[in-house]
Structure formats: C-alpha cells, structure tokens
mmCIF file as gemmi writes it, N, C-alpha and C atoms, coordinates in Angstrom:
data_model
loop_
_atom_site.group_PDB
_atom_site.id
_atom_site.type_symbol
_atom_site.label_atom_id
_atom_site.label_alt_id
_atom_site.label_comp_id
_atom_site.label_asym_id
_atom_site.label_entity_id
_atom_site.label_seq_id
_atom_site.pdbx_PDB_ins_code
_atom_site.Cartn_x
_atom_site.Cartn_y
_atom_site.Cartn_z
_atom_site.occupancy
_atom_site.B_iso_or_equiv
_atom_site.pdbx_formal_charge
_atom_site.auth_seq_id
_atom_site.auth_asym_id
_atom_site.pdbx_PDB_model_num
ATOM 1 N N . MET Axp A 1 ? 61.115 93.261 78.99 1 0 ? 1 A 1
ATOM 2 C CA . MET Axp A 1 ? 62.146 94.203 78.634 1 0 ? 1 A 1
ATOM 3 C C . MET Axp A 1 ? 62.156 95.387 79.606 1 0 ? 1 A 1
ATOM 4 N N . ARG Axp A 2 ? 60.989 95.796 80.036 1 0 ? 2 A 1
ATOM 5 C CA . ARG Axp A 2 ? 60.915 96.905 80.989 1 0 ? 2 A 1
ATOM 6 C C . ARG Axp A 2 ? 61.562 96.538 82.317 1 0 ? 2 A 1
ATOM 7 N N . TRP Axp A 3 ? 61.372 95.298 82.756 1 0 ? 3 A 1
ATOM 8 C CA . TRP Axp A 3 ? 61.95 94.884 84.036 1 0 ? 3 A 1
ATOM 9 C C . TRP Axp A 3 ? 63.479 94.869 83.972 1 0 ? 3 A 1
ATOM 10 N N . LEU Axp A 4 ? 64.032 94.547 82.814 1 0 ? 4 A 1
ATOM 11 C CA . LEU Axp A 4 ? 65.484 94.564 82.653 1 0 ? 4 A 1
ATOM 12 C C . LEU Axp A 4 ? 66.014 96 82.741 1 0 ? 4 A 1
ATOM 13 N N . LEU Axp A 5 ? 65.34 96.91 82.096 1 0 ? 5 A 1
ATOM 14 C CA . LEU Axp A 5 ? 65.728 98.318 82.159 1 0 ? 5 A 1
ATOM 15 C C . LEU Axp A 5 ? 65.591 98.85 83.584 1 0 ? 5 A 1
ATOM 16 N N . PHE Axp A 6 ? 64.513 98.484 84.25 1 0 ? 6 A 1
ATOM 17 C CA . PHE Axp A 6 ? 64.296 98.892 85.638 1 0 ? 6 A 1
ATOM 18 C C . PHE Axp A 6 ? 65.386 98.307 86.535 1 0 ? 6 A 1
ATOM 19 N N . LEU Axp A 7 ? 65.73 97.055 86.335 1 0 ? 7 A 1
ATOM 20 C CA . LEU Axp A 7 ? 66.758 96.407 87.133 1 0 ? 7 A 1
ATOM 21 C C . LEU Axp A 7 ? 68.122 97.08 86.928 1 0 ? 7 A 1
ATOM 22 N N . LEU Axp A 8 ? 68.458 97.403 85.696 1 0 ? 8 A 1
ATOM 23 C CA . LEU Axp A 8 ? 69.703 98.109 85.422 1 0 ? 8 A 1
ATOM 24 C C . LEU Axp A 8 ? 69.727 99.487 86.067 1 0 ? 8 A 1
ATOM 25 N N . LEU Axp A 9 ? 68.598 100.17 86.022 1 0 ? 9 A 1
ATOM 26 C CA . LEU Axp A 9 ? 68.5 101.475 86.653 1 0 ? 9 A 1
ATOM 27 C C . LEU Axp A 9 ? 68.692 101.364 88.163 1 0 ? 9 A 1
ATOM 28 N N . VAL Axp A 10 ? 68.07 100.366 88.776 1 0 ? 10 A 1
ATOM 29 C CA . VAL Axp A 10 ? 68.211 100.165 90.223 1 0 ? 10 A 1
ATOM 30 C C . VAL Axp A 10 ? 69.667 99.86 90.573 1 0 ? 10 A 1
ATOM 31 N N . PHE Axp A 11 ? 70.315 98.994 89.808 1 0 ? 11 A 1
ATOM 32 C CA . PHE Axp A 11 ? 71.713 98.67 90.074 1 0 ? 11 A 1
ATOM 33 C C . PHE Axp A 11 ? 72.608 99.897 89.9 1 0 ? 11 A 1
ATOM 34 N N . ALA Axp A 12 ? 72.326 100.714 88.916 1 0 ? 12 A 1
ATOM 35 C CA . ALA Axp A 12 ? 73.117 101.925 88.687 1 0 ? 12 A 1
ATOM 36 C C . ALA Axp A 12 ? 72.982 102.883 89.871 1 0 ? 12 A 1
ATOM 37 N N . VAL Axp A 13 ? 71.76 103.027 90.376 1 0 ? 13 A 1
ATOM 38 C CA . VAL Axp A 13 ? 71.528 103.915 91.521 1 0 ? 13 A 1
ATOM 39 C C . VAL Axp A 13 ? 72.226 103.379 92.759 1 0 ? 13 A 1
ATOM 40 N N . LEU Axp A 14 ? 72.116 102.072 92.998 1 0 ? 14 A 1
ATOM 41 C CA . LEU Axp A 14 ? 72.789 101.474 94.156 1 0 ? 14 A 1
ATOM 42 C C . LEU Axp A 14 ? 74.303 101.617 94.045 1 0 ? 14 A 1
ATOM 43 N N . TRP Axp A 15 ? 74.828 101.419 92.846 1 0 ? 15 A 1
ATOM 44 C CA . TRP Axp A 15 ? 76.258 101.546 92.642 1 0 ? 15 A 1
ATOM 45 C C . TRP Axp A 15 ? 76.705 102.984 92.903 1 0 ? 15 A 1
ATOM 46 N N . TYR Axp A 16 ? 75.913 103.943 92.48 1 0 ? 16 A 1
ATOM 47 C CA . TYR Axp A 16 ? 76.228 105.351 92.707 1 0 ? 16 A 1
ATOM 48 C C . TYR Axp A 16 ? 76.241 105.664 94.198 1 0 ? 16 A 1
ATOM 49 N N . PHE Axp A 17 ? 75.224 105.228 94.93 1 0 ? 17 A 1
ATOM 50 C CA . PHE Axp A 17 ? 75.164 105.513 96.363 1 0 ? 17 A 1
ATOM 51 C C . PHE Axp A 17 ? 76.261 104.789 97.134 1 0 ? 17 A 1
ATOM 52 N N . ARG Axp A 18 ? 76.654 103.627 96.68 1 0 ? 18 A 1
ATOM 53 C CA . ARG Axp A 18 ? 77.756 102.919 97.339 1 0 ? 18 A 1
ATOM 54 C C . ARG Axp A 18 ? 79.051 103.715 97.193 1 0 ? 18 A 1
ATOM 55 N N . GLY Axp A 19 ? 79.249 104.306 96.036 1 0 ? 19 A 1
ATOM 56 C CA . GLY Axp A 19 ? 80.442 105.111 95.798 1 0 ? 19 A 1
ATOM 57 C C . GLY Axp A 19 ? 80.435 106.408 96.582 1 0 ? 19 A 1
ATOM 58 N N . VAL Axp A 20 ? 79.259 106.969 96.808 1 0 ? 20 A 1
ATOM 59 C CA . VAL Axp A 20 ? 79.154 108.231 97.532 1 0 ? 20 A 1
ATOM 60 C C . VAL Axp A 20 ? 79.472 108.03 99.006 1 0 ? 20 A 1
ATOM 61 N N . GLU Axp A 21 ? 79.079 106.914 99.57 1 0 ? 21 A 1
ATOM 62 C CA . GLU Axp A 21 ? 79.236 106.688 101.002 1 0 ? 21 A 1
ATOM 63 C C . GLU Axp A 21 ? 80.643 106.257 101.394 1 0 ? 21 A 1
ATOM 64 N N . GLU Axp A 22 ? 81.459 105.862 100.442 1 0 ? 22 A 1
ATOM 65 C CA . GLU Axp A 22 ? 82.807 105.426 100.779 1 0 ? 22 A 1
ATOM 66 C C . GLU Axp A 22 ? 83.624 106.596 101.292 1 0 ? 22 A 1
ATOM 67 N N . THR Axp A 23 ? 84.327 106.359 102.371 1 0 ? 23 A 1
ATOM 68 C CA . THR Axp A 23 ? 85.218 107.365 102.924 1 0 ? 23 A 1
ATOM 69 C C . THR Axp A 23 ? 86.646 106.836 102.811 1 0 ? 23 A 1
ATOM 70 N N . PRO Axp A 24 ? 87.576 107.719 102.594 1 0 ? 24 A 1
ATOM 71 C CA . PRO Axp A 24 ? 88.959 107.254 102.484 1 0 ? 24 A 1
ATOM 72 C C . PRO Axp A 24 ? 89.44 106.711 103.837 1 0 ? 24 A 1
ATOM 73 N N . PRO Axp A 25 ? 90.327 105.735 103.812 1 0 ? 25 A 1
ATOM 74 C CA . PRO Axp A 25 ? 90.828 105.187 105.075 1 0 ? 25 A 1
ATOM 75 C C . PRO Axp A 25 ? 91.668 106.227 105.808 1 0 ? 25 A 1
ATOM 76 N N . PRO Axp A 26 ? 91.705 106.152 107.122 1 0 ? 26 A 1
ATOM 77 C CA . PRO Axp A 26 ? 92.499 107.135 107.871 1 0 ? 26 A 1
ATOM 78 C C . PRO Axp A 26 ? 93.986 106.921 107.644 1 0 ? 26 A 1
ATOM 79 N N . LYS Axp A 27 ? 94.757 107.965 107.842 1 0 ? 27 A 1
ATOM 80 C CA . LYS Axp A 27 ? 96.205 107.86 107.731 1 0 ? 27 A 1
ATOM 81 C C . LYS Axp A 27 ? 96.71 106.96 108.857 1 0 ? 27 A 1
ATOM 82 N N . ALA Axp A 28 ? 97.875 106.405 108.668 1 0 ? 28 A 1
ATOM 83 C CA . ALA Axp A 28 ? 98.434 105.505 109.674 1 0 ? 28 A 1
ATOM 84 C C . ALA Axp A 28 ? 98.648 106.231 111.003 1 0 ? 28 A 1
ATOM 85 N N . GLU Axp A 29 ? 99.019 107.515 110.924 1 0 ? 29 A 1
ATOM 86 C CA . GLU Axp A 29 ? 99.25 108.274 112.155 1 0 ? 29 A 1
ATOM 87 C C . GLU Axp A 29 ? 97.969 108.495 112.941 1 0 ? 29 A 1
ATOM 88 N N . ASP Axp A 30 ? 96.823 108.456 112.275 1 0 ? 30 A 1
ATOM 89 C CA . ASP Axp A 30 ? 95.547 108.698 112.93 1 0 ? 30 A 1
ATOM 90 C C . ASP Axp A 30 ? 94.859 107.42 113.382 1 0 ? 30 A 1
ATOM 91 N N . SER Axp A 31 ? 95.406 106.265 113.038 1 0 ? 31 A 1
ATOM 92 C CA . SER Axp A 31 ? 94.758 105.01 113.399 1 0 ? 31 A 1
ATOM 93 C C . SER Axp A 31 ? 95.275 104.522 114.747 1 0 ? 31 A 1
ATOM 94 N N . PHE Axp A 32 ? 94.927 103.301 115.095 1 0 ? 32 A 1
ATOM 95 C CA . PHE Axp A 32 ? 95.296 102.757 116.394 1 0 ? 32 A 1
ATOM 96 C C . PHE Axp A 32 ? 96.796 102.477 116.511 1 0 ? 32 A 1
ATOM 97 N N . ILE Axp A 33 ? 97.514 102.455 115.401 1 0 ? 33 A 1
ATOM 98 C CA . ILE Axp A 33 ? 98.955 102.246 115.452 1 0 ? 33 A 1
ATOM 99 C C . ILE Axp A 33 ? 99.707 103.566 115.289 1 0 ? 33 A 1
ATOM 100 N N . GLY Axp A 34 ? 99.051 104.649 115.597 1 0 ? 34 A 1
ATOM 101 C CA . GLY Axp A 34 ? 99.632 105.976 115.388 1 0 ? 34 A 1
ATOM 102 C C . GLY Axp A 34 ? 100.899 106.219 116.18 1 0 ? 34 A 1
ATOM 103 N N . GLY Axp A 35 ? 100.954 105.754 117.422 1 0 ? 35 A 1
ATOM 104 C CA . GLY Axp A 35 ? 102.133 105.981 118.265 1 0 ? 35 A 1
ATOM 105 C C . GLY Axp A 35 ? 103.393 105.377 117.669 1 0 ? 35 A 1
ATOM 106 N N . PRO Axp A 36 ? 103.378 104.074 117.373 1 0 ? 36 A 1
ATOM 107 C CA . PRO Axp A 36 ? 104.581 103.486 116.772 1 0 ? 36 A 1
ATOM 108 C C . PRO Axp A 36 ? 104.946 104.088 115.416 1 0 ? 36 A 1
ATOM 109 N N . VAL Axp A 37 ? 103.956 104.461 114.631 1 0 ? 37 A 1
ATOM 110 C CA . VAL Axp A 37 ? 104.247 105.053 113.322 1 0 ? 37 A 1
ATOM 111 C C . VAL Axp A 37 ? 104.929 106.398 113.498 1 0 ? 37 A 1
ATOM 112 N N . LYS Axp A 38 ? 104.462 107.186 114.44 1 0 ? 38 A 1
ATOM 113 C CA . LYS Axp A 38 ? 105.103 108.478 114.699 1 0 ? 38 A 1
ATOM 114 C C . LYS Axp A 38 ? 106.536 108.284 115.191 1 0 ? 38 A 1
ATOM 115 N N . ALA Axp A 39 ? 106.751 107.268 116.019 1 0 ? 39 A 1
ATOM 116 C CA . ALA Axp A 39 ? 108.109 106.986 116.495 1 0 ? 39 A 1
ATOM 117 C C . ALA Axp A 39 ? 109.015 106.582 115.338 1 0 ? 39 A 1
ATOM 118 N N . LEU Axp A 40 ? 108.485 105.804 114.404 1 0 ? 40 A 1
ATOM 119 C CA . LEU Axp A 40 ? 109.281 105.409 113.244 1 0 ? 40 A 1
ATOM 120 C C . LEU Axp A 40 ? 109.61 106.608 112.367 1 0 ? 40 A 1
ATOM 121 N N . ARG Axp A 41 ? 108.661 107.512 112.193 1 0 ? 41 A 1
ATOM 122 C CA . ARG Axp A 41 ? 108.917 108.715 111.391 1 0 ? 41 A 1
ATOM 123 C C . ARG Axp A 41 ? 110.028 109.553 112.035 1 0 ? 41 A 1
ATOM 124 N N . LYS Axp A 42 ? 109.976 109.642 113.373 1 0 ? 42 A 1
ATOM 125 C CA . LYS Axp A 42 ? 111 110.4 114.08 1 0 ? 42 A 1
ATOM 126 C C . LYS Axp A 42 ? 112.353 109.705 113.952 1 0 ? 42 A 1
ATOM 127 N N . ALA Axp A 43 ? 112.354 108.377 114.012 1 0 ? 43 A 1
ATOM 128 C CA . ALA Axp A 43 ? 113.604 107.619 113.895 1 0 ? 43 A 1
ATOM 129 C C . ALA Axp A 43 ? 114.212 107.772 112.506 1 0 ? 43 A 1
ATOM 130 N N . GLU Axp A 44 ? 113.391 107.964 111.488 1 0 ? 44 A 1
ATOM 131 C CA . GLU Axp A 44 ? 113.925 108.174 110.141 1 0 ? 44 A 1
ATOM 132 C C . GLU Axp A 44 ? 114.821 109.404 110.109 1 0 ? 44 A 1
ATOM 133 N N . GLY Axp A 45 ? 114.403 110.449 110.799 1 0 ? 45 A 1
ATOM 134 C CA . GLY Axp A 45 ? 115.218 111.668 110.852 1 0 ? 45 A 1
ATOM 135 C C . GLY Axp A 45 ? 116.534 111.431 111.565 1 0 ? 45 A 1
ATOM 136 N N . PHE Axp A 46 ? 116.496 110.689 112.676 1 0 ? 46 A 1
ATOM 137 C CA . PHE Axp A 46 ? 117.719 110.388 113.404 1 0 ? 46 A 1
ATOM 138 C C . PHE Axp A 46 ? 118.652 109.526 112.562 1 0 ? 46 A 1
ATOM 139 N N . GLU Axp A 47 ? 118.076 108.574 111.842 1 0 ? 47 A 1
ATOM 140 C CA . GLU Axp A 47 ? 118.885 107.699 111.006 1 0 ? 47 A 1
ATOM 141 C C . GLU Axp A 47 ? 119.593 108.501 109.913 1 0 ? 47 A 1
ATOM 142 N N . LYS Axp A 48 ? 118.87 109.406 109.306 1 0 ? 48 A 1
ATOM 143 C CA . LYS Axp A 48 ? 119.466 110.218 108.239 1 0 ? 48 A 1
ATOM 144 C C . LYS Axp A 48 ? 120.591 111.091 108.792 1 0 ? 48 A 1
ATOM 145 N N . SER Axp A 49 ? 120.37 111.718 109.927 1 0 ? 49 A 1
ATOM 146 C CA . SER Axp A 49 ? 121.421 112.561 110.495 1 0 ? 49 A 1
ATOM 147 C C . SER Axp A 49 ? 122.624 111.723 110.921 1 0 ? 49 A 1
ATOM 148 N N . TYR Axp A 50 ? 122.396 110.519 111.428 1 0 ? 50 A 1
ATOM 149 C CA . TYR Axp A 50 ? 123.493 109.635 111.81 1 0 ? 50 A 1
ATOM 150 C C . TYR Axp A 50 ? 124.302 109.219 110.583 1 0 ? 50 A 1
ATOM 151 N N . LEU Axp A 51 ? 123.614 108.867 109.498 1 0 ? 51 A 1
ATOM 152 C CA . LEU Axp A 51 ? 124.32 108.473 108.279 1 0 ? 51 A 1
ATOM 153 C C . LEU Axp A 51 ? 125.111 109.639 107.69 1 0 ? 51 A 1
ATOM 154 N N . ASP Axp A 52 ? 124.538 110.832 107.739 1 0 ? 52 A 1
ATOM 155 C CA . ASP Axp A 52 ? 125.261 112.009 107.248 1 0 ? 52 A 1
ATOM 156 C C . ASP Axp A 52 ? 126.506 112.269 108.087 1 0 ? 52 A 1
ATOM 157 N N . ALA Axp A 53 ? 126.374 112.149 109.409 1 0 ? 53 A 1
ATOM 158 C CA . ALA Axp A 53 ? 127.522 112.361 110.294 1 0 ? 53 A 1
ATOM 159 C C . ALA Axp A 53 ? 128.589 111.296 110.048 1 0 ? 53 A 1
ATOM 160 N N . THR Axp A 54 ? 128.17 110.067 109.804 1 0 ? 54 A 1
ATOM 161 C CA . THR Axp A 54 ? 129.123 108.987 109.532 1 0 ? 54 A 1
ATOM 162 C C . THR Axp A 54 ? 129.877 109.249 108.234 1 0 ? 54 A 1
ATOM 163 N N . LYS Axp A 55 ? 129.183 109.692 107.213 1 0 ? 55 A 1
ATOM 164 C CA . LYS Axp A 55 ? 129.848 110.009 105.945 1 0 ? 55 A 1
ATOM 165 C C . LYS Axp A 55 ? 130.841 111.154 106.123 1 0 ? 55 A 1
ATOM 166 N N . GLU Axp A 56 ? 130.473 112.163 106.885 1 0 ? 56 A 1
ATOM 167 C CA . GLU Axp A 56 ? 131.36 113.292 107.126 1 0 ? 56 A 1
ATOM 168 C C . GLU Axp A 56 ? 132.598 112.848 107.898 1 0 ? 56 A 1
ATOM 169 N N . ARG Axp A 57 ? 132.389 111.994 108.879 1 0 ? 57 A 1
ATOM 170 C CA . ARG Axp A 57 ? 133.519 111.477 109.668 1 0 ? 57 A 1
ATOM 171 C C . ARG Axp A 57 ? 134.447 110.637 108.776 1 0 ? 57 A 1
ATOM 172 N N . GLN Axp A 58 ? 133.89 109.831 107.909 1 0 ? 58 A 1
ATOM 173 C CA . GLN Axp A 58 ? 134.691 109.017 106.997 1 0 ? 58 A 1
ATOM 174 C C . GLN Axp A 58 ? 135.505 109.917 106.063 1 0 ? 58 A 1
ATOM 175 N N . LYS Axp A 59 ? 134.872 110.975 105.593 1 0 ? 59 A 1
ATOM 176 C CA . LYS Axp A 59 ? 135.576 111.913 104.71 1 0 ? 59 A 1
ATOM 177 C C . LYS Axp A 59 ? 136.743 112.568 105.447 1 0 ? 59 A 1
ATOM 178 N N . GLN Axp A 60 ? 136.521 112.96 106.686 1 0 ? 60 A 1
ATOM 179 C CA . GLN Axp A 60 ? 137.589 113.571 107.477 1 0 ? 60 A 1
ATOM 180 C C . GLN Axp A 60 ? 138.726 112.585 107.708 1 0 ? 60 A 1
ATOM 181 N N . MET Axp A 61 ? 138.389 111.331 107.998 1 0 ? 61 A 1
ATOM 182 C CA . MET Axp A 61 ? 139.418 110.32 108.228 1 0 ? 61 A 1
ATOM 183 C C . MET Axp A 61 ? 140.244 110.08 106.96 1 0 ? 61 A 1
ATOM 184 N N . GLU Axp A 62 ? 139.579 110.042 105.802 1 0 ? 62 A 1
ATOM 185 C CA . GLU Axp A 62 ? 140.305 109.855 104.541 1 0 ? 62 A 1
ATOM 186 C C . GLU Axp A 62 ? 141.235 111.028 104.261 1 0 ? 62 A 1
ATOM 187 N N . GLU Axp A 63 ? 140.778 112.246 104.555 1 0 ? 63 A 1
ATOM 188 C CA . GLU Axp A 63 ? 141.625 113.421 104.367 1 0 ? 63 A 1
ATOM 189 C C . GLU Axp A 63 ? 142.828 113.386 105.305 1 0 ? 63 A 1
ATOM 190 N N . GLN Axp A 64 ? 142.609 112.943 106.538 1 0 ? 64 A 1
ATOM 191 C CA . GLN Axp A 64 ? 143.686 112.854 107.509 1 0 ? 64 A 1
ATOM 192 C C . GLN Axp A 64 ? 144.703 111.796 107.082 1 0 ? 64 A 1
ATOM 193 N N . ILE Axp A 65 ? 144.23 110.692 106.538 1 0 ? 65 A 1
ATOM 194 C CA . ILE Axp A 65 ? 145.143 109.632 106.065 1 0 ? 65 A 1
ATOM 195 C C . ILE Axp A 65 ? 145.976 110.163 104.907 1 0 ? 65 A 1
ATOM 196 N N . GLU Axp A 66 ? 145.383 110.924 104.012 1 0 ? 66 A 1
ATOM 197 C CA . GLU Axp A 66 ? 146.125 111.493 102.889 1 0 ? 66 A 1
ATOM 198 C C . GLU Axp A 66 ? 147.2 112.46 103.378 1 0 ? 66 A 1
ATOM 199 N N . LYS Axp A 67 ? 146.86 113.266 104.405 1 0 ? 67 A 1
ATOM 200 C CA . LYS Axp A 67 ? 147.843 114.21 104.95 1 0 ? 67 A 1
ATOM 201 C C . LYS Axp A 67 ? 149.004 113.461 105.614 1 0 ? 67 A 1
ATOM 202 N N . ASP Axp A 68 ? 148.673 112.413 106.372 1 0 ? 68 A 1
ATOM 203 C CA . ASP Axp A 68 ? 149.685 111.665 107.101 1 0 ? 68 A 1
ATOM 204 C C . ASP Axp A 68 ? 150.602 110.879 106.177 1 0 ? 68 A 1
ATOM 205 N N . SER Axp A 69 ? 150.072 110.423 105.047 1 0 ? 69 A 1
ATOM 206 C CA . SER Axp A 69 ? 150.892 109.629 104.129 1 0 ? 69 A 1
ATOM 207 C C . SER Axp A 69 ? 151.723 110.515 103.195 1 0 ? 69 A 1
ATOM 208 N N . GLY Axp A 70 ? 151.513 111.809 103.269 1 0 ? 70 A 1
ATOM 209 C CA . GLY Axp A 70 ? 152.296 112.738 102.467 1 0 ? 70 A 1
ATOM 210 C C . GLY Axp A 70 ? 151.791 112.879 101.04 1 0 ? 70 A 1
ATOM 211 N N . GLY Axp A 71 ? 150.515 112.525 100.809 1 0 ? 71 A 1
ATOM 212 C CA . GLY Axp A 71 ? 149.983 112.553 99.46 1 0 ? 71 A 1
ATOM 213 C C . GLY Axp A 71 ? 149.244 113.732 99.088 1 0 ? 71 A 1
C-alpha cells in the first residue's frame, strides 16, 4: 500500500513539473512563416479598403442612375 501511495506521489510531482516547463507556442508572426503572415495581415487592410471603395462607388452609380432616370 505504501508503494502505491509513493507511486501516486511521484506521478503527481512529475505531472506538476511537466506543466511548469510548458511554454506557450510562439505567435505566427514570430515563427519561421512570419514574413508571409505579415504580408497577409497587410493585405487584409488593403482588401477592406478596396471593398469599402467598391461599395461607395456602387452607391454613387446607383444615385447617378436615379438622377438620370428622373426618379
């Protein structure tokens, strides 16, 4: 019975130390694929501004069509 208690204690200590030594994984920008990830993040901004400009242009075209049709 003592050996079982000792074994459980040893496993508990090992489990604790395993948890202490774990480090969180690095962010994608900090890893070896950081360059392409940064480029994608930058492209997200360009995509959003392009979509906003497209929506604004569409709105202007619809307003112009309404003016031209006399509505």
